[in-house]
C-alpha positions, 0 to 999 in steps of 0.5 A: 491309806498312807500319807504318801498316798494322800500327799502327791509329794512334798518338795523343797519350796521353789519360786513357782510355788509363791502364788500357792503359798500366798493363796493359802496364807490369804485364806487364813487372813495373814496379809503379811505373806505377800509374794515378795515376802514369801519369796524373800522369807522362804529363800533366806539362809537358815530357812528350810521351806517345803511345800505339799503338792497335789499335782501342781497345786500347793495344798500345804506349806511349812517353813523352818528357821534353824541355825543348823545346830541347836535351834529350830523354830516352826515359822509357818505351817498351813494346809488348805482347809479342804485338805486338813485331817488327811495327814498333810500337816504331819507329813510336812512336820516329819519332813522338816525333822528329816531335812533339818536333822533336828531332834526338836522344833519349837512352835508358838501356836494359835488357839485353833492349832493347839489340838493339831500340835498336841497330837504330835509327839511333844513336851508342853512348855511351862513357859509362856510365849510372846511376840515382841514388837518394835517401839513405834 
């Protein structure tokens, strides 16, 4: 079965997808992705945001931050738990490459996601990654 048969369609993010994206992020325990934050972050300049739809239901989402020339960073990739292992994540990543025209995408991964990213064509970075925070 091809990826296109598994995923009904991958489309550009639209405001009607906000609730579906929030639902997926909430299921992962990511409370920062409120409706207001999703809408603002996914419609910002220099962002490519796409959703995987099963009918009208959002079952996957990806957000790429890019300068359009050199840098491309995968800010968010999540697939509904019940739909994992069916090629949706890979299809979303492939679509981001296609839409961005970039030849590489940088990713910081949580431990549980490492196996997925290692299944894609990649170069492991010998450098550690960090999440910097503002001084309070």
